[in-house]
C-alpha positions as CSV (number, residue, x, y, z in Angstrom):
1,X,-97.8,-24.7,-52.7
2,X,-95.8,-27.8,-53.6
3,X,-93.2,-29.8,-51.2
4,X,-90.6,-32.5,-53.2
5,X,-87.3,-34.2,-52.7
6,X,-84.5,-32.0,-55.0
7,X,-82.2,-33.9,-57.0
8,X,-79.0,-33.2,-58.0
9,X,-81.0,-31.8,-61.3
10,X,-81.8,-28.9,-58.5
11,X,-78.3,-28.3,-57.8
12,X,-78.1,-24.6,-59.1
13,X,-81.4,-23.7,-57.5
14,X,-80.6,-25.7,-54.3
15,X,-76.7,-23.5,-54.2
16,X,-78.5,-20.1,-55.1
17,X,-81.2,-20.6,-52.4
18,X,-79.1,-21.6,-49.5
19,X,-77.3,-18.5,-50.2
20,X,-80.1,-16.1,-50.6
21,X,-82.0,-17.4,-47.4
22,X,-78.6,-17.6,-45.4
23,X,-77.9,-14.0,-46.2
24,X,-80.8,-12.7,-45.9
25,X,-81.0,-13.7,-42.3
26,X,-77.3,-13.9,-41.3
27,X,-75.4,-11.7,-43.7
28,X,-75.5,-8.7,-41.2
29,X,-73.4,-10.2,-38.5
30,X,-70.0,-11.3,-39.9
31,X,-67.2,-9.8,-41.7
32,X,-67.3,-10.0,-45.4
33,X,-64.6,-12.8,-45.5
34,X,-65.5,-14.9,-42.9
35,X,-69.2,-15.2,-44.3
36,X,-67.7,-15.5,-48.3
37,X,-65.5,-18.4,-46.2
38,X,-68.5,-20.1,-44.7
39,X,-70.6,-19.9,-48.2
40,X,-67.8,-21.1,-50.3
41,X,-67.6,-24.0,-48.2
42,X,-71.3,-25.4,-47.0
43,X,-73.0,-24.4,-50.0
44,X,-70.5,-25.7,-52.7
45,X,-71.3,-27.7,-55.7
46,X,-69.1,-30.6,-53.7
47,X,-70.7,-30.3,-50.2
48,X,-74.2,-30.2,-51.4
49,X,-73.6,-33.1,-54.1
50,X,-72.5,-35.2,-50.9
51,X,-75.7,-34.2,-49.4
52,X,-77.8,-34.7,-52.1
53,X,-76.3,-37.9,-53.4
54,X,-76.1,-39.0,-49.6
55,X,-79.5,-42.0,-48.8
56,X,-79.0,-41.0,-45.2
57,X,-80.1,-37.4,-46.0
58,X,-83.1,-35.8,-47.6
59,X,-83.3,-32.5,-49.2
60,X,-86.9,-31.0,-49.6
61,X,-87.7,-28.1,-51.7
62,X,-90.7,-26.2,-51.1
63,X,-92.0,-24.1,-54.3
64,X,-94.7,-21.9,-55.0
65,X,-96.1,-22.2,-58.8
66,X,-97.6,-18.8,-60.4
67,X,-98.8,-19.0,-64.4
68,X,-97.2,-22.3,-64.6
69,X,-93.7,-21.7,-63.7
70,X,-92.1,-23.5,-60.0
71,X,-90.1,-21.3,-58.3
72,X,-88.4,-22.6,-55.6
73,X,-88.8,-20.7,-52.0
74,X,-87.6,-23.1,-49.3
75,X,-86.0,-25.8,-48.6
76,X,-85.3,-28.0,-45.5
77,X,-82.6,-30.7,-45.1
78,X,-82.5,-33.9,-42.2
79,X,-81.0,-36.5,-41.6
80,X,-78.9,-37.9,-38.9
81,X,-78.1,-36.0,-36.0
82,X,-74.3,-34.9,-36.1
83,X,-74.7,-32.6,-33.1
84,X,-72.1,-32.5,-30.3
85,X,-74.4,-32.9,-27.1
86,X,-73.9,-36.4,-24.6
87,X,-77.1,-37.5,-25.1
88,X,-77.3,-37.9,-29.0
89,X,-77.7,-41.9,-29.9
90,X,-76.7,-43.4,-33.0
91,X,-80.0,-43.4,-34.7
92,X,-81.4,-39.8,-33.8
93,X,-82.1,-37.7,-36.6
94,X,-81.9,-34.0,-37.1
95,X,-83.3,-31.3,-39.0
96,X,-80.3,-29.4,-40.0
97,X,-81.2,-26.3,-41.6
98,X,-84.6,-25.0,-42.7
99,X,-84.7,-21.5,-44.7
100,X,-87.6,-19.5,-46.7
101,X,-87.4,-16.4,-48.8
102,X,-88.1,-14.0,-46.4
103,X,-90.4,-12.6,-49.0
104,X,-92.5,-15.9,-48.6
105,X,-92.5,-16.7,-45.0
106,X,-95.5,-16.9,-42.6
107,X,-98.0,-18.2,-45.0
108,X,-97.7,-21.9,-43.2
109,X,-94.3,-22.7,-45.6
110,X,-92.0,-23.7,-43.1
111,X,-94.6,-25.3,-41.0
112,X,-94.9,-27.7,-44.2
113,X,-91.5,-28.6,-44.6
114,X,-91.0,-28.7,-41.3
115,X,-94.1,-31.6,-40.8
116,X,-92.7,-33.2,-44.3
117,X,-88.9,-33.7,-42.7
118,X,-90.3,-34.9,-39.2
119,X,-92.5,-37.4,-41.4
120,X,-89.5,-39.0,-43.4
121,X,-87.2,-38.9,-40.4
122,X,-89.8,-41.1,-38.0
123,X,-91.2,-43.1,-40.6
124,X,-89.5,-46.3,-39.6
125,X,-90.9,-45.7,-35.8
126,X,-90.5,-42.6,-32.9
127,X,-86.8,-42.0,-32.5
128,X,-85.6,-38.3,-30.8
129,X,-85.0,-35.5,-33.0
130,X,-82.5,-32.7,-32.7
131,X,-81.6,-29.5,-34.2
132,X,-79.4,-26.4,-33.6
133,X,-80.8,-22.7,-33.7
134,X,-79.1,-19.3,-33.3
135,X,-79.6,-18.0,-29.6
136,X,-80.9,-14.9,-30.6
137,X,-83.7,-16.0,-33.6
138,X,-86.5,-16.2,-31.1
139,X,-88.9,-16.5,-33.5
140,X,-87.4,-19.8,-34.9
141,X,-87.1,-21.4,-31.1
142,X,-91.0,-20.1,-30.6
143,X,-91.4,-22.1,-33.9
144,X,-89.5,-25.0,-33.4
145,X,-91.1,-25.6,-30.0
146,X,-94.1,-25.9,-31.5
147,X,-93.0,-28.6,-33.1
148,X,-92.3,-30.4,-29.4
149,X,-88.5,-29.5,-29.3
150,X,-86.9,-27.8,-26.3
151,X,-83.7,-26.3,-25.2
152,X,-81.2,-28.7,-24.1
153,X,-77.7,-27.3,-24.2
154,X,-75.6,-24.9,-26.5
155,X,-72.6,-25.3,-29.0
156,X,-70.4,-23.2,-30.8
157,X,-71.4,-22.6,-34.9
158,X,-68.5,-21.6,-36.8
159,X,-69.0,-18.7,-39.6
160,X,-65.3,-18.6,-40.9
161,X,-63.4,-17.8,-37.8
162,X,-66.7,-16.0,-35.9
163,X,-68.4,-18.3,-33.3
164,X,-72.0,-17.9,-32.9
165,X,-73.8,-19.6,-30.0
166,X,-76.1,-21.8,-31.2
167,X,-78.9,-23.1,-28.9
168,X,-79.2,-27.3,-29.1
169,X,-83.0,-28.5,-29.3
170,X,-84.2,-31.5,-29.1
171,X,-87.8,-33.5,-29.4
172,X,-88.0,-37.0,-27.7
173,X,-89.1,-39.9,-29.5
174,X,-92.9,-39.5,-29.2
175,X,-93.7,-40.9,-32.5
176,X,-95.3,-38.8,-35.6
177,X,-95.9,-34.7,-35.9
């Protein structure tokens, strides 16, 4: 396993991995038109390039190597917090996305990605970290709790016209993971 920053050269891999992992996790919940609209906007080349080009954000890819060939199996996106919560302050960080292919979950890759993203977010010192997680994704909630995150609210997450309830989790400014 190797974790490294993604670059524009990784755009096709990042786009395909994003769509694949989101659909593995959530596609069954949505009307096909809502899903298509969400994927087209969120994972478009333009949307991903805007994030890749912004030094305030960081995509980290997790790659497995077999017989000398590296394959991306997951990623995390970290950056400034843009969740709407009354306690969010300028300078707070956010774990915006963390996805692994279903076939590669449970082997420590998610924890490695999370630790690397938190280390990057905390490189300049302690600050409050945030994330959003679907209300029915209990496994992910337990995972985030292991990293010191606690539920502090909720918000609406739109997929097309479909409204999901996401829980807002916060980790106080306590230093490095």
